[in-house]
VOVEX-382589 format. One record per residue (C-alpha): x, y, z; residue in one letter. Coordinates in steps of 0.2 Angstrom, whole numbers, plus 5000, padded with zeros to 4 digits. Layout:
XYZA...
REM end
This chain:
488749404918M488349574922K488849664939P487549674952G486649514947M486949434964F486749514981R488349414987Q489949364979S489849204968V491249084966A491749054948I492648894944L493848904929V494348744920G496048664922L496448714904G496448894909Y497548864924R498748764912H498848914900L499249034915V500548924922E501348874906W503248884907P503949044899A505148964887S503948864876P502649004875R502049044858D500649144849T499449004850A499549004869R499449194869S497849194858D497049054869A497349144885L496649314877K495149224872A494849144889C495149314898N493849394886G492549264890A492849284909L492649474907R491049444897G491749514881K491349354872S490149204874E490949044882A490348944867E491249064855T492849044865T492748854865R492648864846G491048774845R
REM end
């Protein structure tokens, strides 16, 4: 989504999987969690397509 597409702010709902990644306890975090979070953040910022991030 590009800036300026809407005249007013638009709420964006993020799936529970993303919330789970963000709130993951510090002790069992690993590179898989880090990679998944980076991919989600990239999609949210428009750096990749959602379908690519989902791995489909």
